[in-house]
C-alpha positions as a Python dict, from the first residue, in 0.01 Angstrom:
ca = {
    (1, 'M'): (0, 0, 0),
    (2, 'R'): (-8, 382, 10),
    (3, 'G'): (341, 392, -135),
    (4, 'L'): (232, 179, -430),
    (5, 'W'): (-65, 402, -508),
    (6, 'A'): (130, 724, -467),
    (7, 'G'): (415, 600, -684),
    (8, 'L'): (180, 500, -963),
    (9, 'L'): (-7, 828, -958),
    (10, 'A'): (314, 1030, -960),
    (11, 'L'): (424, 834, -1266),
    (12, 'L'): (96, 883, -1453),
    (13, 'A'): (27, 1246, -1362),
    (14, 'T'): (-42, 1435, -1687),
    (15, 'P'): (110, 1784, -1733),
    (16, 'L'): (-90, 2071, -1872),
    (17, 'W'): (-10, 2192, -2222),
    (18, 'G'): (300, 2405, -2210),
    (19, 'Q'): (332, 2357, -1835),
    (20, 'Q'): (492, 2104, -1607),
    (21, 'A'): (227, 1994, -1360),
    (22, 'T'): (327, 2035, -997),
    (23, 'D'): (23, 1878, -831),
    (24, 'A'): (238, 1602, -683),
    (25, 'V'): (65, 1336, -481),
    (26, 'A'): (49, 1415, -111),
    (27, 'P'): (216, 1170, 132),
    (28, 'E'): (-129, 1078, 262),
    (29, 'W'): (-279, 1017, -82),
    (30, 'G'): (-616, 1181, -128),
    (31, 'Q'): (-604, 1373, 198),
    (32, 'A'): (-455, 1702, 77),
    (33, 'P'): (-706, 1975, -17),
    (34, 'V'): (-715, 2087, -379),
    (35, 'A'): (-542, 2414, -290),
    (36, 'D'): (-232, 2221, -186),
    (37, 'V'): (-196, 2023, -508),
    (38, 'A'): (-299, 2263, -787),
    (39, 'Q'): (1, 2491, -830),
    (40, 'V'): (21, 2541, -1209),
    (41, 'Q'): (-35, 2870, -1386),
    (42, 'A'): (-401, 2930, -1471),
    (43, 'A'): (-524, 2909, -1830),
    (44, 'Q'): (-801, 3141, -1945),
    (45, 'Y'): (-936, 2892, -2201),
    (46, 'M'): (-878, 2523, -2247),
    (47, 'V'): (-968, 2221, -2458),
    (48, 'V'): (-907, 1856, -2370),
    (49, 'A'): (-955, 1604, -2649),
    (50, 'A'): (-850, 1252, -2743),
    (51, 'H'): (-579, 1339, -2996),
    (52, 'P'): (-317, 1619, -3002),
    (53, 'L'): (-415, 1728, -3353),
    (54, 'A'): (-778, 1766, -3247),
    (55, 'A'): (-686, 1951, -2928),
    (56, 'Q'): (-462, 2185, -3129),
    (57, 'A'): (-743, 2262, -3374),
    (58, 'G'): (-973, 2354, -3088),
    (59, 'A'): (-712, 2557, -2903),
    (60, 'D'): (-640, 2757, -3219),
    (61, 'V'): (-1010, 2843, -3252),
    (62, 'L'): (-1022, 2959, -2889),
    (63, 'A'): (-704, 3164, -2936),
    (64, 'Q'): (-873, 3347, -3224),
    (65, 'G'): (-1170, 3442, -3006),
    (66, 'G'): (-1400, 3155, -3089),
    (67, 'T'): (-1647, 3011, -2843),
    (68, 'A'): (-1642, 2663, -2692),
    (69, 'A'): (-1907, 2564, -2950),
    (70, 'D'): (-1684, 2683, -3234),
    (71, 'A'): (-1389, 2490, -3093),
    (72, 'M'): (-1600, 2174, -3052),
    (73, 'V'): (-1686, 2175, -3424),
    (74, 'A'): (-1318, 2193, -3518),
    (75, 'V'): (-1223, 1926, -3263),
    (76, 'Q'): (-1493, 1681, -3373),
    (77, 'A'): (-1406, 1727, -3741),
    (78, 'V'): (-1042, 1633, -3672),
    (79, 'L'): (-1132, 1344, -3439),
    (80, 'G'): (-1347, 1191, -3711),
    (81, 'L'): (-1032, 1169, -3924),
    (82, 'V'): (-757, 1076, -3677),
    (83, 'E'): (-965, 870, -3432),
    (84, 'P'): (-1228, 719, -3669),
    (85, 'Q'): (-1281, 411, -3454),
    (86, 'S'): (-1443, 620, -3181),
    (87, 'S'): (-1658, 898, -3327),
    (88, 'G'): (-1738, 1089, -3641),
    (89, 'L'): (-2000, 1220, -3881),
    (90, 'G'): (-2163, 877, -3894),
    (91, 'G'): (-2238, 872, -3520),
    (92, 'G'): (-2408, 1073, -3249),
    (93, 'A'): (-2339, 1266, -2930),
    (94, 'F'): (-2476, 1423, -2614),
    (95, 'L'): (-2376, 1784, -2543),
    (96, 'L'): (-2391, 1996, -2225),
    (97, 'W'): (-2350, 2371, -2255),
    (98, 'F'): (-2308, 2622, -1973),
    (99, 'D'): (-2391, 2969, -2096),
    (100, 'A'): (-2196, 3237, -1914),
    (101, 'A'): (-2440, 3513, -2008),
    (102, 'S'): (-2751, 3342, -1870),
    (103, 'G'): (-2595, 3110, -1613),
    (104, 'Q'): (-2806, 2826, -1756),
    (105, 'I'): (-2717, 2472, -1865),
    (106, 'T'): (-2861, 2337, -2189),
    (107, 'T'): (-2840, 1974, -2297),
    (108, 'L'): (-2870, 1870, -2662),
    (109, 'D'): (-2952, 1514, -2764),
    (110, 'G'): (-2780, 1419, -3089),
    (111, 'R'): (-2836, 1046, -3032),
    (112, 'E'): (-2908, 823, -3332),
    (113, 'T'): (-3261, 695, -3405),
    (114, 'A'): (-3393, 358, -3521),
    (115, 'P'): (-3534, 330, -3874),
    (116, 'L'): (-3911, 347, -3906),
    (117, 'A'): (-3903, -9, -4042),
    (118, 'A'): (-3734, -145, -3729),
    (119, 'T'): (-3920, -390, -3508),
    (120, 'P'): (-3846, -528, -3160),
    (121, 'R'): (-3714, -844, -3330),
    (122, 'L'): (-3443, -658, -3524),
    (123, 'F'): (-3163, -851, -3352),
    (124, 'Q'): (-3334, -1187, -3312),
    (125, 'H'): (-3308, -1508, -3510),
    (126, 'P'): (-3629, -1642, -3669),
    (127, 'D'): (-3688, -1859, -3360),
    (128, 'G'): (-3680, -1549, -3137),
    (129, 'T'): (-3340, -1608, -2979),
    (130, 'P'): (-3098, -1309, -2968),
    (131, 'M'): (-2817, -1283, -3223),
    (132, 'G'): (-2455, -1287, -3119),
    (133, 'F'): (-2324, -937, -3060),
    (134, 'F'): (-2088, -907, -3357),
    (135, 'D'): (-2334, -1088, -3583),
    (136, 'A'): (-2565, -795, -3512),
    (137, 'V'): (-2299, -522, -3522),
    (138, 'V'): (-2119, -574, -3852),
    (139, 'G'): (-2310, -457, -4159),
    (140, 'G'): (-2611, -236, -4222),
    (141, 'R'): (-2855, -386, -3970),
    (142, 'S'): (-2704, -198, -3673),
    (143, 'V'): (-2694, 151, -3830),
    (144, 'G'): (-2911, 425, -3684),
    (145, 'V'): (-2968, 771, -3828),
    (146, 'P'): (-2648, 972, -3754),
    (147, 'G'): (-2697, 1273, -3530),
    (148, 'T'): (-2352, 1433, -3524),
    (149, 'P'): (-2381, 1654, -3836),
    (150, 'A'): (-2711, 1797, -3711),
    (151, 'L'): (-2569, 1848, -3361),
    (152, 'L'): (-2264, 2037, -3490),
    (153, 'T'): (-2490, 2264, -3694),
    (154, 'E'): (-2732, 2327, -3408),
    (155, 'A'): (-2461, 2398, -3150),
    (156, 'H'): (-2293, 2649, -3382),
    (157, 'R'): (-2626, 2813, -3466),
    (158, 'R'): (-2696, 2869, -3096),
    (159, 'W'): (-2356, 2952, -2953),
    (160, 'G'): (-2099, 2988, -3230),
    (161, 'Q'): (-1956, 3314, -3356),
    (162, 'A'): (-1661, 3205, -3572),
    (163, 'D'): (-1697, 3152, -3945),
    (164, 'W'): (-1864, 2810, -3985),
    (165, 'A'): (-1674, 2707, -4297),
    (166, 'G'): (-1338, 2798, -4147),
    (167, 'L'): (-1386, 2558, -3857),
    (168, 'F'): (-1343, 2262, -4092),
    (169, 'Q'): (-1023, 2380, -4256),
    (170, 'P'): (-779, 2205, -4016),
    (171, 'A'): (-951, 1870, -4069),
    (172, 'I'): (-976, 1922, -4444),
    (173, 'A'): (-604, 2003, -4468),
    (174, 'L'): (-512, 1694, -4264),
    (175, 'A'): (-739, 1473, -4474),
    (176, 'E'): (-591, 1601, -4801),
    (177, 'D'): (-226, 1623, -4697),
    (178, 'G'): (-230, 1315, -4475),
    (179, 'F'): (-165, 1252, -4108),
    (180, 'S'): (51, 1002, -3921),
    (181, 'V'): (-138, 693, -3804),
    (182, 'S'): (-110, 682, -3426),
    (183, 'P'): (-6, 369, -3237),
    (184, 'R'): (-354, 348, -3082),
    (185, 'L'): (-531, 358, -3421),
    (186, 'A'): (-288, 106, -3569),
    (187, 'A'): (-341, -133, -3278),
    (188, 'A'): (-718, -100, -3307),
    (189, 'V'): (-707, -175, -3680),
    (190, 'A'): (-487, -479, -3625),
    (191, 'R'): (-726, -619, -3361),
    (192, 'D'): (-1028, -571, -3585),
    (193, 'A'): (-874, -640, -3927),
    (194, 'A'): (-1098, -935, -4012),
    (195, 'R'): (-1422, -747, -3945),
    (196, 'L'): (-1295, -434, -4124),
    (197, 'A'): (-1202, -647, -4423),
    (198, 'S'): (-1559, -783, -4444),
    (199, 'Q'): (-1688, -455, -4591),
    (200, 'P'): (-1516, -369, -4922),
    (201, 'G'): (-1493, 11, -4892),
    (202, 'T'): (-1377, -13, -4532),
    (203, 'A'): (-1117, -273, -4621),
    (204, 'R'): (-958, -50, -4886),
    (205, 'Y'): (-903, 227, -4632),
    (206, 'F'): (-803, 40, -4315),
    (207, 'V'): (-661, -285, -4457),
    (208, 'P'): (-507, -189, -4793),
    (209, 'D'): (-369, -486, -4988),
    (210, 'G'): (-474, -707, -4698),
    (211, 'Q'): (-236, -540, -4451),
    (212, 'P'): (-362, -340, -4150),
    (213, 'L'): (-248, 20, -4129),
    (214, 'A'): (87, 53, -3954),
    (215, 'A'): (175, 308, -3689),
    (216, 'G'): (351, 605, -3846),
    (217, 'A'): (205, 546, -4193),
    (218, 'R'): (91, 857, -4379),
    (219, 'L'): (-284, 829, -4431),
    (220, 'K'): (-491, 1051, -4659),
    (221, 'N'): (-871, 1061, -4683),
    (222, 'P'): (-984, 1275, -4979),
    (223, 'D'): (-1341, 1141, -4949),
    (224, 'Y'): (-1363, 1273, -4595),
    (225, 'A'): (-1224, 1609, -4708),
    (226, 'A'): (-1497, 1627, -4973),
    (227, 'S'): (-1766, 1549, -4713),
    (228, 'L'): (-1633, 1822, -4485),
    (229, 'R'): (-1623, 2072, -4772),
    (230, 'L'): (-1990, 2003, -4839),
    (231, 'L'): (-2072, 2035, -4468),
    (232, 'A'): (-1876, 2361, -4452),
    (233, 'R'): (-2057, 2499, -4757),
    (234, 'E'): (-2414, 2380, -4701),
    (235, 'G'): (-2442, 2277, -4336),
    (236, 'A'): (-2599, 1947, -4234),
    (237, 'A'): (-2878, 1945, -4495),
    (238, 'P'): (-2697, 1718, -4750),
    (239, 'F'): (-2654, 1455, -4478),
    (240, 'Y'): (-3029, 1428, -4424),
    (241, 'T'): (-3200, 1514, -4754),
    (242, 'G'): (-2926, 1552, -5015),
    (243, 'T'): (-2651, 1366, -5193),
    (244, 'I'): (-2481, 1237, -4880),
    (245, 'A'): (-2814, 1109, -4744),
    (246, 'R'): (-2862, 904, -5062),
    (247, 'D'): (-2514, 758, -5029),
    (248, 'I'): (-2573, 669, -4663),
    (249, 'V'): (-2893, 483, -4748),
    (250, 'A'): (-2725, 304, -5039),
    (251, 'A'): (-2432, 200, -4821),
    (252, 'V'): (-2658, 65, -4545),
    (253, 'Q'): (-2892, -118, -4777),
    (254, 'G'): (-2602, -251, -4982),
    (255, 'A'): (-2399, -375, -4686),
    (256, 'S'): (-2371, -737, -4582),
    (257, 'P'): (-2604, -789, -4407),
    (258, 'A'): (-2829, -510, -4533),
    (259, 'G'): (-2993, -259, -4302),
    (260, 'L'): (-3332, -91, -4289),
    (261, 'L'): (-3234, 276, -4307),
    (262, 'A'): (-3445, 467, -4563),
    (263, 'P'): (-3448, 826, -4696),
    (264, 'L'): (-3743, 925, -4475),
    (265, 'D'): (-3554, 821, -4161),
    (266, 'L'): (-3283, 1073, -4236),
    (267, 'A'): (-3522, 1346, -4350),
    (268, 'I'): (-3719, 1349, -4022),
    (269, 'Y'): (-3417, 1343, -3786),
    (270, 'R'): (-3399, 1628, -3534),
    (271, 'V'): (-3163, 1719, -3250),
    (272, 'K'): (-3361, 1739, -2926),
    (273, 'D'): (-3334, 1997, -2651),
    (274, 'R'): (-3360, 1801, -2324),
    (275, 'S'): (-3384, 1915, -1964),
    (276, 'P'): (-3057, 1869, -1773),
    (277, 'L'): (-3047, 1641, -1470),
    (278, 'C'): (-2874, 1795, -1168),
    (279, 'L'): (-2806, 1655, -820),
    (280, 'P'): (-2646, 1821, -514),
    (281, 'Y'): (-2326, 1662, -384),
    (282, 'R'): (-2070, 1790, -132),
    (283, 'G'): (-2176, 2152, -180),
    (284, 'H'): (-2173, 2124, -560),
    (285, 'E'): (-2436, 2067, -828),
    (286, 'I'): (-2358, 1773, -1059),
    (287, 'C'): (-2533, 1824, -1395),
    (288, 'G'): (-2562, 1584, -1686),
    (289, 'M'): (-2777, 1439, -1962),
    (290, 'G'): (-3115, 1281, -1897),
    (291, 'P'): (-3276, 991, -2088),
    (292, 'P'): (-3213, 837, -2333),
    (293, 'S'): (-2876, 857, -2157),
    (294, 'S'): (-2852, 666, -1833),
    (295, 'G'): (-2526, 844, -1750),
    (296, 'A'): (-2640, 1134, -1531),
    (297, 'L'): (-2908, 924, -1363),
    (298, 'A'): (-2668, 648, -1265),
    (299, 'V'): (-2385, 885, -1166),
    (300, 'G'): (-2637, 1086, -966),
    (301, 'Q'): (-2767, 774, -793),
    (302, 'I'): (-2415, 659, -703),
    (303, 'L'): (-2318, 996, -558),
    (304, 'G'): (-2657, 1048, -393),
    (305, 'T'): (-2634, 709, -224),
    (306, 'L'): (-2282, 783, -99),
    (307, 'A'): (-2399, 1118, 36),
    (308, 'Q'): (-2654, 946, 264),
    (309, 'G'): (-2376, 787, 470),
    (310, 'P'): (-2074, 917, 658),
    (311, 'A'): (-1780, 1077, 480),
    (312, 'L'): (-1590, 833, 264),
    (313, 'P'): (-1264, 701, 410),
    (314, 'P'): (-947, 757, 206),
    (315, 'P'): (-891, 555, -115),
    (316, 'T'): (-639, 333, 58),
    (317, 'D'): (-924, 193, 271),
    (318, 'V'): (-1110, -98, 112),
    (319, 'Q'): (-1433, 19, 276),
    (320, 'A'): (-1434, 326, 51),
    (321, 'W'): (-1438, 98, -253),
    (322, 'R'): (-1700, -131, -97),
    (323, 'R'): (-1938, 161, -62),
    (324, 'M'): (-1860, 299, -407),
    (325, 'G'): (-1887, -43, -570),
    (326, 'D'): (-2217, -136, -407),
    (327, 'A'): (-2367, 207, -477),
    (328, 'S'): (-2276, 147, -841),
    (329, 'R'): (-2433, -201, -840),
    (330, 'L'): (-2760, -61, -705),
    (331, 'A'): (-2761, 217, -966),
    (332, 'F'): (-2700, -35, -1245),
    (333, 'A'): (-2989, -248, -1120),
    (334, 'D'): (-3225, 50, -1156),
    (335, 'R'): (-3071, 148, -1487),
    (336, 'G'): (-3127, -198, -1634),
    (337, 'R'): (-3496, -192, -1554),
    (338, 'Y'): (-3616, 166, -1589),
    (339, 'V'): (-3401, 375, -1824),
    (340, 'A'): (-3475, 413, -2195),
    (341, 'D'): (-3584, 682, -2442),
    (342, 'S'): (-3833, 887, -2240),
    (343, 'D'): (-4015, 987, -2559),
    (344, 'F'): (-4128, 623, -2586),
    (345, 'V'): (-4148, 492, -2229),
    (346, 'P'): (-4200, 672, -1897),
    (347, 'V'): (-3879, 692, -1692),
    (348, 'P'): (-3902, 758, -1314),
    (349, 'A'): (-3603, 993, -1320),
    (350, 'Q'): (-3724, 1222, -1043),
    (351, 'G'): (-3809, 931, -814),
    (352, 'M'): (-3474, 765, -877),
    (353, 'L'): (-3292, 1075, -747),
    (354, 'E'): (-3515, 1164, -451),
    (355, 'P'): (-3320, 1178, -122),
    (356, 'A'): (-3567, 950, 57),
    (357, 'Y'): (-3528, 684, -211),
    (358, 'L'): (-3149, 712, -212),
    (359, 'Q'): (-3147, 694, 166),
    (360, 'A'): (-3339, 367, 145),
    (361, 'R'): (-3088, 235, -107),
    (362, 'A'): (-2798, 344, 114),
    (363, 'G'): (-2961, 158, 402),
    (364, 'L'): (-2889, -167, 220),
    (365, 'M'): (-2515, -96, 249),
    (366, 'V'): (-2477, -53, 625),
    (367, 'G'): (-2271, -368, 686),
    (368, 'P'): (-1898, -400, 620),
    (369, 'Q'): (-1939, -689, 373),
    (370, 'A'): (-2035, -691, 6),
    (371, 'L'): (-2405, -684, -75),
    (372, 'A'): (-2531, -1031, -157),
    (373, 'P'): (-2669, -1074, -511),
    (374, 'E'): (-3026, -1104, -385),
    (375, 'Q'): (-2989, -760, -220),
    (376, 'V'): (-2893, -591, -547),
    (377, 'Q'): (-3232, -562, -712),
    (378, 'P'): (-3410, -272, -880),
    (379, 'G'): (-3583, -54, -625),
    (380, 'Q'): (-3929, 99, -635),
    (381, 'P'): (-3879, 472, -694),
    (382, 'R'): (-4185, 694, -664),
    (383, 'F'): (-4362, 716, -997),
    (384, 'Q'): (-4706, 781, -1138),
    (385, 'H'): (-4693, 501, -1394),
    (386, 'S'): (-4661, 124, -1382),
    (387, 'L'): (-4310, -1, -1310),
    (388, 'N'): (-4370, -355, -1429),
    (389, 'W'): (-4068, -368, -1660),
    (390, 'A'): (-3826, -654, -1718),
    (391, 'D'): (-3450, -610, -1686),
    (392, 'D'): (-3262, -505, -1998),
    (393, 'Q'): (-2991, -724, -2150),
    (394, 'A'): (-2820, -478, -2385),
    (395, 'L'): (-2445, -512, -2425),
    (396, 'E'): (-2228, -201, -2461),
    (397, 'L'): (-1867, -254, -2564),
    (398, 'P'): (-1634, 43, -2513),
    (399, 'S'): (-1542, 294, -2779),
    (400, 'T'): (-1647, 660, -2792),
    (401, 'T'): (-1460, 985, -2720),
    (402, 'H'): (-1505, 1285, -2492),
    (403, 'I'): (-1439, 1658, -2539),
    (404, 'S'): (-1417, 1915, -2257),
    (405, 'I'): (-1384, 2285, -2343),
    (406, 'V'): (-1398, 2624, -2168),
    (407, 'D'): (-1363, 2946, -2363),
    (408, 'G'): (-1244, 3295, -2282),
    (409, 'Y'): (-1603, 3417, -2235),
    (410, 'G'): (-1678, 3180, -1946),
    (411, 'N'): (-1882, 2930, -2146),
    (412, 'A'): (-1823, 2559, -2085),
    (413, 'L'): (-1896, 2256, -2303),
    (414, 'S'): (-1890, 1885, -2222),
    (415, 'M'): (-1965, 1647, -2509),
    (416, 'T'): (-1938, 1271, -2537),
    (417, 'S'): (-1942, 1151, -2898),
    (418, 'T'): (-1955, 800, -3039),
    (419, 'I'): (-2014, 552, -3319),
    (420, 'E'): (-2065, 287, -3044),
    (421, 'N'): (-1840, -20, -3083),
    (422, 'G'): (-1489, 40, -3217),
    (423, 'F'): (-1525, 116, -3593),
    (424, 'G'): (-1904, 107, -3555),
    (425, 'S'): (-2088, -102, -3813),
    (426, 'R'): (-1766, -128, -4019),
    (427, 'V'): (-1966, 27, -4307),
    (428, 'M'): (-1788, 327, -4457),
    (429, 'V'): (-1938, 601, -4674),
    (430, 'R'): (-1790, 926, -4804),
    (431, 'G'): (-1475, 880, -4595),
    (432, 'Y'): (-1627, 807, -4254),
    (433, 'L'): (-1771, 511, -4067),
    (434, 'L'): (-2137, 460, -3986),
    (435, 'N'): (-2245, 378, -3634),
    (436, 'N'): (-2377, 52, -3486),
    (437, 'E'): (-2582, 234, -3221),
    (438, 'L'): (-2889, 16, -3266),
    (439, 'T'): (-2709, -263, -3081),
    (440, 'D'): (-2742, -45, -2768),
    (441, 'F'): (-3106, -155, -2767),
    (442, 'S'): (-3200, -474, -2587),
    (443, 'F'): (-3185, -770, -2823),
    (444, 'R'): (-3487, -912, -2639),
    (445, 'S'): (-3820, -728, -2633),
    (446, 'H'): (-3967, -923, -2338),
    (447, 'Q'): (-3843, -1133, -2050),
    (448, 'D'): (-4066, -1365, -1846),
    (449, 'G'): (-4374, -1206, -1996),
    (450, 'R'): (-4275, -848, -1915),
    (451, 'A'): (-4173, -580, -2165),
    (452, 'I'): (-3820, -437, -2166),
    (453, 'A'): (-3808, -56, -2161),
    (454, 'N'): (-3504, -37, -2392),
    (455, 'A'): (-3650, -259, -2665),
    (456, 'V'): (-3618, -152, -3030),
    (457, 'A'): (-3897, 65, -3172),
    (458, 'P'): (-3931, 280, -3488),
    (459, 'G'): (-3776, 623, -3439),
    (460, 'K'): (-3662, 541, -3085),
    (461, 'R'): (-3320, 638, -2949),
    (462, 'P'): (-3124, 357, -2780),
    (463, 'R'): (-3026, 393, -2417),
    (464, 'S'): (-2672, 520, -2364),
    (465, 'S'): (-2422, 530, -2078),
    (466, 'M'): (-2254, 849, -2199),
    (467, 'A'): (-2215, 1089, -1907),
    (468, 'P'): (-2089, 1434, -2013),
    (469, 'T'): (-2085, 1632, -1688),
    (470, 'I'): (-2059, 1993, -1572),
    (471, 'V'): (-2020, 2060, -1200),
    (472, 'L'): (-2134, 2393, -1058),
    (473, 'R'): (-2054, 2561, -730),
    (474, 'Q'): (-2274, 2857, -643),
    (475, 'G'): (-2394, 2857, -1003),
    (476, 'V'): (-2048, 2873, -1158),
    (477, 'P'): (-1875, 2583, -1343),
    (478, 'V'): (-1584, 2431, -1151),
    (479, 'L'): (-1546, 2094, -1330),
    (480, 'I'): (-1609, 1983, -1689),
    (481, 'L'): (-1552, 1613, -1755),
    (482, 'G'): (-1657, 1287, -1917),
    (483, 'S'): (-1514, 965, -2058),
    (484, 'P'): (-1559, 695, -2319),
    (485, 'G'): (-1587, 332, -2212),
    (486, 'G'): (-1929, 177, -2278),
    (487, 'S'): (-2126, 119, -1959),
    (488, 'R'): (-1801, 162, -1763),
    (489, 'I'): (-1835, 534, -1838),
    (490, 'I'): (-2068, 562, -1539),
    (491, 'P'): (-1822, 443, -1270),
    (492, 'F'): (-1530, 612, -1449),
    (493, 'V'): (-1706, 948, -1413),
    (494, 'A'): (-1850, 883, -1066),
    (495, 'N'): (-1513, 772, -928),
    (496, 'T'): (-1340, 1075, -1077),
    (497, 'L'): (-1593, 1305, -913),
    (498, 'V'): (-1534, 1132, -580),
    (499, 'A'): (-1157, 1165, -630),
    (500, 'M'): (-1184, 1539, -677),
    (501, 'L'): (-1475, 1635, -449),
    (502, 'D'): (-1417, 1388, -161),
    (503, 'W'): (-1045, 1319, -175),
    (504, 'G'): (-920, 1657, -295),
    (505, 'M'): (-727, 1540, -601),
    (506, 'G'): (-628, 1772, -882),
    (507, 'P'): (-727, 1684, -1240),
    (508, 'A'): (-398, 1510, -1324),
    (509, 'Q'): (-423, 1289, -1017),
    (510, 'A'): (-790, 1212, -1073),
    (511, 'V'): (-761, 1097, -1435),
    (512, 'A'): (-456, 882, -1353),
    (513, 'M'): (-612, 713, -1050),
    (514, 'P'): (-612, 331, -1088),
    (515, 'H'): (-957, 207, -1184),
    (516, 'M'): (-1167, -6, -952),
    (517, 'L'): (-1532, -51, -1045),
    (518, 'N'): (-1828, -277, -992),
    (519, 'R'): (-2134, -279, -1218),
    (520, 'F'): (-2287, -623, -1190),
    (521, 'G'): (-2128, -787, -884),
    (522, 'T'): (-1770, -852, -993),
    (523, 'F'): (-1510, -596, -889),
    (524, 'E'): (-1298, -502, -1192),
    (525, 'L'): (-943, -392, -1106),
    (526, 'E'): (-712, -223, -1352),
    (527, 'Q'): (-434, -454, -1463),
    (528, 'G'): (-77, -341, -1408),
    (529, 'T'): (-167, -81, -1147),
    (530, 'A'): (-173, -64, -771),
    (531, 'A'): (-542, -152, -787),
    (532, 'E'): (-431, -515, -802),
    (533, 'A'): (-323, -485, -438),
    (534, 'M'): (-692, -446, -345),
    (535, 'A'): (-784, -788, -484),
    (536, 'A'): (-736, -984, -161),
    (537, 'P'): (-908, -726, 66),
    (538, 'L'): (-1208, -713, -169),
    (539, 'Q'): (-1229, -1092, -188),
    (540, 'A'): (-1227, -1101, 193),
    (541, 'L'): (-1541, -884, 182),
    (542, 'G'): (-1715, -1138, -41),
    (543, 'Y'): (-1657, -998, -391),
    (544, 'E'): (-1549, -1182, -700),
    (545, 'V'): (-1254, -998, -852),
    (546, 'K'): (-1145, -966, -1214),
    (547, 'I'): (-815, -804, -1315),
    (548, 'G'): (-782, -666, -1667),
    (549, 'P'): (-733, -352, -1878),
    (550, 'L'): (-974, -65, -1812),
    (551, 'N'): (-909, 183, -2091),
    (552, 'S'): (-1091, 501, -1994),
    (553, 'G'): (-1045, 832, -2172),
    (554, 'L'): (-1124, 1081, -1898),
    (555, 'H'): (-1087, 1445, -1996),
    (556, 'V'): (-1114, 1690, -1708),
    (557, 'I'): (-1102, 2066, -1678),
    (558, 'S'): (-1101, 2211, -1327),
    (559, 'R'): (-1130, 2570, -1210),
    (560, 'T'): (-827, 2687, -1013),
    (561, 'P'): (-884, 2728, -638),
    (562, 'D'): (-870, 3108, -665),
    (563, 'G'): (-1128, 3101, -945),
    (564, 'T'): (-914, 3292, -1194),
    (565, 'G'): (-842, 3021, -1452),
    (566, 'W'): (-845, 2655, -1546),
    (567, 'L'): (-642, 2337, -1511),
    (568, 'G'): (-684, 2041, -1744),
    (569, 'A'): (-572, 1682, -1783),
    (570, 'A'): (-615, 1408, -2041),
    (571, 'D'): (-627, 1041, -1947),
    (572, 'P'): (-275, 893, -1977),
    (573, 'R'): (-425, 564, -2100),
    (574, 'R'): (-496, 719, -2440),
    (575, 'E'): (-342, 979, -2670),
    (576, 'G'): (-536, 1283, -2553),
    (577, 'Q'): (-399, 1621, -2462),
    (578, 'A'): (-502, 1931, -2267),
    (579, 'M'): (-425, 2262, -2438),
    (580, 'G'): (-490, 2611, -2310),
    (581, 'R'): (-342, 2953, -2266),
}
């Protein structure tokens, strides 16, 4: 079995930009220390993003002396054009920033908000039953107030030093001159052609003359270029109180079905400065985004539960995956009951990460067999409020993108950005798609007489699984990472951290590792990889097993062992690239 895993990882290992990676898989996979596998020349700055054109735009900014915040603006502007199904000006994001001057981590919440007219029955039929997912997604009903334009502006105001307007020039040039449609974008359009065609403006762009965009086609977007020019000239204000705001409201209210978004919803939107969540693990500090994201909480619970037991065996041992899978199941049980927008409901975040609580959760996993379903229940973390919540039933389908950046000044940025489901609400305005983030709320408001924490409410931000992460060692960043993937983001990120901090993998090995994850009781194994060989051993432990595609988009930057530079890798399952110098 080791030969299968090693062969696959050697095949998928992703080279650094301009370098041939030499972090070959050790004969005993996962056993070699990082120093033995990271042998590429160090880069002094680096960006890893989901498309080569976006990564190039960010790398150029860094090469000209820009900060990681400057580079992020350029990267996101290009991604909104070349990867519109995943993120853009019509969506939102969570951002982590490590400031080299102060040594502090700041987290900014650019998550979308529900309209003031929204009620807990937004996604229910008249008889109170929940709508089907895509019945709720497509059209104006699912659109929340976009946060990305405000987040770009705020991040640059705090940490940028390059000319704001110039950061949009690469994306504007690509939108006006055209870019080549990638195979991934073409495949996504083909899969979703019917839903894209249901909204007239969207159909004209993605399904012209009734035919989905083809890979290699030259695609121009002058409307997007015009939106970026306005953003470059006036900042985010037109998106919230000006001409673009009026067009967003008109598009949402004129969609089929219509949505509730109104001018006041946009005018009162603000990016929020949240406190980071950090947890010790294997001599490191794992830092991420707190509520309304469940990402850092769940990743922290998984790692904290694993830390209560003995060292993990190597990844070729099924018991390693049993412990990781059941730790994930327990974290998801807590997530489903307790995590929501902490501005609206109390969240027991501190109690969920306390060592004594995690030790009690780890105590459930002492046997060699899978936890029985009745053992995987929400716990009772210490908290000063009532915990009488019902379990959430929100459905998150994967889309999203992730950006990891370090600059020449020592700053680090990790940002996960999204419009939620692929192509969002399918409503297009001014050259970009609007999100369907409101479907991240629970479609039910109550269950068995108990309220659901993540129910819809006016102005509330829906719970997210996005998990942008910065890992510190002795106060200095050593890893910057994150992934798209809906609620699978949580095990994608947690497993990658285990791969690097427990098993000693380099970034190229870690992002290429075959996926094995368990959120709700069924072990999901990545189709076409050596993970399939674990099916029988996992079934022998009592798990149900499902084999299928698991399309992560992990983007990792890792400090070199000598601390003098950076290594980076983009997930080989997508079109991303690591660029640095």
